[in-house]
C-alpha positions as CSV (number, residue, x, y, z in Angstrom):
1,Q,-24.3,-7.4,-9.3
2,V,-27.6,-8.4,-10.9
3,Q,-31.1,-7.4,-9.7
4,L,-34.1,-9.5,-10.4
5,V,-37.7,-8.6,-10.0
6,E,-40.6,-10.9,-10.5
7,S,-44.2,-10.2,-11.4
8,G,-47.3,-11.8,-12.5
9,G,-48.3,-13.9,-9.6
10,G,-51.8,-14.3,-8.3
11,L,-54.7,-16.4,-7.6
12,V,-56.1,-18.7,-10.3
13,Q,-58.5,-21.8,-10.6
14,A,-57.2,-25.2,-11.3
15,G,-56.8,-25.6,-15.0
16,G,-56.1,-21.9,-15.5
17,S,-53.0,-20.1,-16.6
18,L,-50.6,-17.5,-15.4
19,R,-47.4,-15.9,-16.7
20,L,-44.7,-15.0,-14.5
21,S,-42.1,-12.3,-15.6
22,C,-38.5,-11.7,-14.3
23,A,-36.8,-8.4,-15.2
24,A,-33.0,-8.5,-14.8
25,S,-31.0,-5.3,-14.4
26,G,-27.3,-4.5,-13.6
27,S,-24.4,-6.7,-14.7
28,I,-26.6,-8.7,-17.3
29,F,-23.4,-9.7,-19.3
30,S,-22.4,-12.0,-16.6
31,I,-25.5,-14.1,-16.7
32,N,-25.4,-17.6,-18.2
33,V,-28.5,-19.2,-16.9
34,M,-31.8,-18.0,-15.6
35,G,-34.1,-20.3,-13.6
36,W,-37.3,-20.4,-11.8
37,F,-37.7,-22.2,-8.4
38,R,-40.6,-22.4,-6.0
39,Q,-41.3,-23.1,-2.5
40,A,-44.5,-24.1,-0.9
41,P,-45.3,-23.7,2.8
42,G,-43.5,-26.2,4.8
43,K,-41.6,-27.6,2.0
44,E,-38.1,-27.2,0.6
45,R,-37.4,-25.0,-2.4
46,E,-37.6,-26.8,-5.7
47,F,-36.3,-26.3,-9.2
48,V,-39.0,-25.5,-11.9
49,A,-37.3,-24.6,-15.0
50,R,-34.2,-22.9,-16.5
51,I,-33.1,-21.3,-19.8
52,R,-29.6,-20.6,-21.1
53,W,-29.3,-17.1,-21.9
54,T,-27.2,-17.4,-25.1
55,D,-29.0,-20.3,-27.0
56,A,-32.5,-20.5,-25.1
57,S,-32.0,-24.1,-24.3
58,T,-34.3,-25.2,-21.8
59,Y,-34.7,-27.7,-19.0
60,Y,-37.9,-28.5,-16.8
61,A,-38.7,-30.5,-13.7
62,D,-40.7,-33.6,-14.4
63,S,-43.6,-32.1,-12.4
64,V,-44.0,-29.3,-14.8
65,K,-43.0,-30.5,-18.1
66,G,-45.6,-30.2,-20.7
67,R,-47.5,-27.6,-18.8
68,F,-45.0,-24.8,-18.1
69,T,-42.8,-22.9,-20.7
70,I,-39.8,-20.8,-20.0
71,S,-38.6,-18.1,-22.6
72,R,-36.6,-15.1,-22.7
73,D,-36.6,-11.8,-24.3
74,N,-32.9,-10.6,-24.7
75,A,-34.0,-7.1,-25.6
76,K,-36.0,-6.6,-22.5
77,N,-33.6,-8.5,-20.3
78,T,-36.7,-10.5,-19.1
79,V,-37.4,-14.2,-18.5
80,Y,-40.9,-15.5,-18.5
81,L,-42.7,-18.5,-17.0
82,Q,-45.9,-19.4,-18.8
83,M,-47.8,-21.8,-16.6
84,S,-50.8,-23.6,-18.0
85,S,-53.0,-26.4,-16.7
86,L,-52.3,-25.3,-13.1
87,K,-53.0,-27.6,-10.2
88,P,-53.5,-26.8,-6.7
89,E,-50.1,-28.4,-6.0
90,D,-48.5,-25.7,-8.1
91,T,-49.4,-23.3,-5.1
92,A,-46.0,-21.8,-4.0
93,A,-44.0,-18.7,-3.9
94,Y,-42.1,-18.6,-7.2
95,Y,-38.5,-17.2,-7.4
96,C,-36.4,-16.1,-10.3
97,A,-32.6,-16.8,-10.1
98,A,-29.6,-16.1,-12.2
99,R,-26.4,-18.0,-12.5
100,R,-23.1,-16.8,-13.9
101,L,-21.0,-18.7,-16.3
102,M,-18.9,-21.6,-14.8
103,R,-21.0,-21.4,-11.7
104,V,-23.1,-24.5,-10.2
105,E,-25.1,-22.6,-7.7
106,Y,-27.4,-19.8,-8.5
107,D,-25.9,-16.4,-7.6
108,Y,-28.6,-13.9,-7.7
109,W,-32.2,-14.2,-6.4
110,G,-35.4,-12.2,-6.8
111,Q,-37.9,-11.5,-4.0
112,G,-40.5,-13.9,-5.1
113,T,-44.0,-13.7,-6.3
114,Q,-47.0,-15.8,-4.9
115,V,-49.0,-18.1,-7.2
116,S,-52.1,-19.7,-5.6
117,V,-54.3,-22.3,-7.5
118,S,-57.7,-23.0,-5.9
119,S,-59.4,-26.4,-6.5
């Protein structure tokens, strides 16, 4: 089992920045990919970004490309999402997720952290 705990959400004005953190514990060795997702009220959950644990390769949704940066600290078993140039449409609950090797779906999810961007 893997436990994921997000932190760093909050209220920020449009154009501002926030950094989310996701601390992983448990069977860390089984993780291949870590990702961030978000879900706004009344909308479906959407993919934001992901990072491969081994080589730190990254992939972003078009809506956040150039504004968000995902990174990881292996020593701390932590993944970060640096969010800049925030827009009101970025307002959502942000979730960290982990995927094991050879898996298509994400296996583990955090409890979420709220990000609210005011105009």
